[in-house]
C-alpha positions in Angstrom: 5.9 6.1 -29.6 9.3 6.9 -28.1 12.1 4.4 -28.5 13.0 4.7 -24.8 12.6 1.5 -22.9 11.7 1.8 -19.2 11.4 -0.8 -16.5 9.3 -0.4 -13.4 10.0 -2.8 -10.6 6.9 -3.2 -8.4 3.2 -3.2 -9.4 1.9 -1.6 -6.3 0.2 1.8 -6.3 3.4 3.7 -6.9 4.7 1.5 -9.7 1.4 1.5 -11.6 1.0 5.3 -11.2 4.5 5.7 -12.8 3.5 3.4 -15.6 0.3 5.2 -16.2 2.0 8.6 -16.2 4.5 7.3 -18.8 1.8 5.9 -21.1 2.9 6.4 -24.7 6.4 5.1 -23.8 7.5 1.5 -23.9 7.2 0.4 -20.2 7.5 -3.1 -18.7 6.3 -3.5 -15.1 7.6 -6.4 -13.0 5.7 -7.7 -9.9 7.1 -10.4 -7.7 3.8 -11.5 -6.4 0.8 -13.0 -8.2 -1.3 -9.8 -8.3 -1.1 -6.1 -8.8 -2.0 -3.5 -6.2 0.6 -4.0 -3.5 -0.9 -2.9 -0.2 -4.2 -2.2 -1.8 -5.8 -5.6 -1.5 -9.5 -6.2 -2.0 -10.7 -9.7 -1.3 -14.0 -11.4 -2.0 -16.0 -11.8 1.1 -19.4 -13.4 0.8 -21.2 -10.1 1.2 -19.0 -8.3 -1.3 -15.5 -6.9 -2.0 -13.7 -6.1 1.1 -10.4 -4.1 1.5 -7.9 -5.9 3.7 -5.1 -3.5 2.8 -5.6 0.2 3.0 -9.3 0.9 3.2 -9.7 4.6 2.3 -7.8 7.8 1.5 -7.9 11.5 2.2 -9.5 13.1 -0.9 -7.2 16.0 -1.4 -8.0 18.4 -4.2 -5.2 16.9 -6.4 -6.3 13.4 -5.6 -9.9 14.2 -6.6 -8.7 15.7 -9.8 -6.6 12.6 -10.6 -9.5 10.3 -9.9 -11.7 12.4 -12.2 -9.0 12.1 -14.9 -9.1 8.3 -14.5 -12.9 8.3 -14.8 -13.5 6.9 -11.4 -15.3 9.8 -9.7 -18.7 8.0 -10.1 -17.4 5.1 -8.1 -16.4 7.2 -5.0 -18.4 6.7 -1.8 -18.4 9.1 1.2 -18.2 7.9 4.8 -21.1 8.0 7.3 -21.1 10.5 10.1 -19.9 7.8 12.6 -17.1 9.3 14.7 -13.5 8.2 15.3 -12.5 7.4 18.9 -9.4 6.6 20.9 -9.0 4.1 23.7 -6.5 5.0 26.4 -6.6 1.6 28.2 -9.5 2.5 30.3 -12.1 4.5 28.3 -13.1 5.7 24.9 -13.0 9.4 23.9 -13.8 11.3 20.7 -10.9 12.5 18.6 -10.7 14.6 15.4 -9.9 12.6 12.2 -9.9 13.7 8.6 -12.8 12.4 6.5 -11.7 9.8 4.0 -13.3 8.2 1.0 -13.1 4.9 -0.9 -14.5 3.2 -4.0 -17.7 1.2 -4.1 -16.1 -2.0 -5.2 -13.0 -1.6 -3.1 -9.7 0.3 -3.5 -8.5 -2.3 -6.0 -10.5 -0.3 -8.6 -7.6 2.2 -8.5 -4.6 -0.1 -9.5 -6.8 -1.9 -12.0 -7.6 1.3 -13.7 -4.0 2.5 -13.6 -2.9 -0.8 -15.1 -5.5 -0.6 -17.9 -4.7 3.0 -18.8 -0.9 2.6 -18.7 -0.7 0.4 -21.7 2.4 -1.2 -20.1 3.4 -4.8 -20.3 2.8 -6.1 -16.8 4.6 -9.3 -15.6 3.3 -10.9 -12.4 5.2 -13.6 -10.6 8.3 -11.9 -12.0 11.0 -11.8 -9.3 13.8 -9.3 -10.2 16.9 -10.3 -8.3 19.4 -7.8 -9.6 20.2 -4.9 -11.9 23.4 -4.4 -13.8 24.6 -1.6 -16.0 25.7 -2.9 -19.4 26.6 -1.7 -22.9 25.1 -3.3 -25.9 27.9 -4.9 -28.0 26.4 -4.1 -31.3 25.0 -0.6 -30.9 27.3 0.6 -28.0 24.2 1.8 -26.2 24.4 1.8 -22.4 21.5 0.7 -20.3 20.3 -1.6 -17.5 19.6 -5.3 -17.6 17.2 -6.9 -15.0 18.0 -10.4 -13.8 14.7 -12.2 -13.9 13.2 -9.8 -16.4 12.8 -9.8 -20.2 15.9 -9.9 -22.3 16.1 -6.2 -22.8 18.4 -3.3 -22.2 16.4 -0.6 -20.5 17.3 3.1 -20.7 15.7 3.8 -17.3 14.6 1.8 -14.3 12.1 3.0 -11.7 12.2 1.2 -8.3 8.8 1.1 -6.7 9.5 -1.5 -4.1 10.1 -1.5 -0.3 13.5 -0.2 0.7 15.1 -3.6 1.6 14.3 -4.9 -2.0 15.5 -1.6 -3.6 18.7 -1.8 -1.6 19.4 -5.3 -2.9 18.7 -4.4 -6.5 21.0 -1.4 -6.4 24.0 -3.3 -5.0 25.7 -3.7 -8.3 24.7 -0.3 -9.6 25.7 1.9 -6.7 26.9 0.6 -3.3 26.5 3.9 -1.5 22.8 4.3 -2.5 22.2 0.6 -1.7 23.7 1.0 1.8 21.7 4.2 2.4 18.4 2.5 1.5 19.3 -0.4 3.8 19.2 2.0 6.7 15.5 2.8 6.2 13.6 0.6 8.6 10.1 -0.6 8.0 7.3 -1.7 10.3 5.3 -4.9 10.0 1.6 -5.0 10.3 -1.2 -7.6 10.1 -4.8 -6.9 9.1 -7.4 -9.3 10.4 -10.7 -8.9 8.5 -13.7 -10.4 10.4 -17.4 -10.7 9.3 -19.8 -11.3 12.2 -23.4 -12.6 11.9 -24.5 -9.6 13.9 -23.1 -6.3 14.9 -25.4 -5.9 17.9 -23.3 -4.6 20.7 -20.6 -2.8 18.7 -20.1 0.8 19.5 -21.5 3.4 17.2 -18.2 4.5 15.8 -16.3 4.2 12.5 -12.9 3.6 14.1 -11.2 3.1 17.4 -7.5 3.8 17.7 -5.4 2.5 20.6 -3.4 5.2 22.3 0.4 4.9 22.3 1.8 3.2 25.3 -1.3 1.1 26.1 -0.2 -2.3 27.4 -2.0 -5.6 27.2 -3.3 -5.4 23.6 -1.8 -6.4 20.3 -4.1 -4.3 18.2 -3.3 -0.8 16.9 -6.8 0.1 15.6 -10.2 -1.3 14.8 -12.2 -0.1 11.7 -15.9 -0.8 11.8 -16.5 -0.9 8.1 -20.2 -1.6 8.4 -20.6 1.6 10.3 -18.1 3.7 8.4 -19.6 3.0 4.9 -23.3 2.9 4.1 -22.8 0.6 1.1 -21.2 -2.0 3.4 -23.9 -1.4 6.0 -26.4 -2.8 3.5 -24.7 -6.2 3.6 -25.6 -8.9 6.1 -23.7 -9.0 9.3 -21.0 -6.7 10.5 -17.5 -6.2 9.0 -14.7 -5.3 11.4 -11.0 -4.9 10.5 -8.3 -5.1 13.2 -4.8 -3.9 12.5 -2.2 -5.6 14.7 1.4 -4.3 15.4 4.6 -6.3 14.6 3.1 -9.7 14.7 3.6 -10.6 11.0 5.3 -14.0 11.8 2.7 -15.1 14.4 0.5 -18.1 14.0 -2.8 -17.3 12.2 -5.0 -18.7 15.0 -3.2 -16.5 17.5 -3.6 -13.4 15.4 -7.4 -14.0 15.2 -7.6 -14.7 18.9 -5.7 -11.6 19.7 -8.0 -9.5 17.5 -11.1 -11.0 19.1 -9.8 -10.7 22.6 -8.7 -7.1 22.1 -12.1 -6.3 20.5 -13.8 -7.6 23.6 -11.4 -5.6 25.9 -11.8 -2.3 24.1 -15.6 -2.5 23.2 -17.1 -5.3 25.3 -18.3 -6.9 22.1 -18.0 -10.7 22.2 -17.2 -11.6 18.6 -17.2 -15.3 19.2 -20.7 -15.3 20.6 -21.8 -12.9 17.8 -20.9 -15.6 15.2 -17.6 -15.2 13.3 -18.6 -16.2 9.8 -15.6 -15.0 7.7 -12.0 -14.3 8.4 -9.1 -13.0 6.2 -5.6 -12.5 7.6 -3.2 -10.4 5.6 0.4 -10.1 6.7 2.2 -6.9 5.6 5.9 -7.3 5.9 7.5 -3.8 5.7 4.1 -2.1 5.6 5.5 1.4 5.9 8.6 3.3 7.1 9.1 3.7 10.9 8.0 7.3 11.8 11.2 8.4 13.5 13.5 11.3 12.9 16.4 8.9 12.3 14.4 7.0 9.7 13.3 10.2 7.9 17.0 11.3 7.8 18.0 7.9 6.3 15.2 8.1 3.7 16.3 11.6 2.7 19.9 10.6 2.4 18.9 7.6 0.2 16.7 9.7 -2.0 19.4 12.3 -2.5 21.9 9.6 -3.6 19.5 7.9 -5.9 18.7 11.3 -7.5 22.3 11.5 -8.6 22.2 8.1 -10.4 21.6 8.5 -14.1 19.0 6.1 -15.4 17.6 5.2 -11.9 14.6 6.5 -10.0 12.8 5.4 -6.9 9.4 6.1 -5.4 7.1 4.8 -2.7 5.9 5.6 0.8 9.4 5.7 2.1 10.3 8.5 -0.3 7.0 10.5 -0.6 5.2 9.9 2.6 2.6 7.4 3.8 -1.0 7.6 2.5 -2.5 7.0 -0.9 -2.5 10.6 -2.0 1.1 11.1 -1.0 2.3 8.0 -2.8 0.5 8.9 -6.0 1.8 12.5 -5.9 5.4 11.3 -5.5 5.0 8.7 -8.2 3.7 11.2 -10.7 6.5 13.6 -10.0 9.0 10.8 -10.3 7.6 9.7 -13.7 7.6 13.3 -15.0 11.3 13.5 -14.3 12.1 10.3 -16.3 13.7 11.2 -19.7 11.6 9.7 -22.5 13.1 11.4 -25.6 
């Protein structure tokens, strides 16, 4: 094994992909929350594992090859033929959408497998509050020390955290890169997962997206998981996920009420009368970068400055693009560029 010591901050999909790509090297992964997976979050509903973070991904050729490399191909499930629709405030219409896939036991299978294969030491509930560049007094070796991490001097640090966190961590390493990262703005989202006793009356569709500019609703999209996935259709009741815009700080009762009210407005389905048997509310602060030209330019500037920092790398949706396949592709490239000799 190489003597190089690498720290990865963030045990979401990007961070764990980096760790797995660097297997055979001494890697410590630090995660501030109490679980791995980041925005891939599978929870235990009564009927079975249910994704409350991302639910599926576009199976690009590279993504399928990577999943096969991980030995997870046999767990993949394909979607039904139920269509995707859009609501313009008045009526529903069919829209084209790429076919996606998922795992039988939820997307959490992916980070769990990455963590297992990485061989890294993974520390959860490990809040890293700063990074400093130091020189070892005895050996004279230069490296990085993580405040809140193990008492080690790391040769390389990979930041796989949202831009506000990365900006704070880089303050003492490089002020320009830190300031550039701070300019990248993120959007908040809330996912409300709901299991109803019956799905009678729901439209025969996999997803309904709310068109831009529609007033009077909080919801951005509805995913009808029981109709999108045949393995979920076999469970009792009906599983519906509502993604709400920019309401991450709202009261949980209000979030559920908004999701139910919008579901009735868009589809005519009365979720309260259908029997709301299980609810899970997941708040995603800084879910993904704002999709604006100014934000893309800010991200590109930050990425360029970080690329010039010896011993520091960064990855994540802000750097490589949204979507599971894009995050994994960027994380693998980032890991391949980390010196390990």
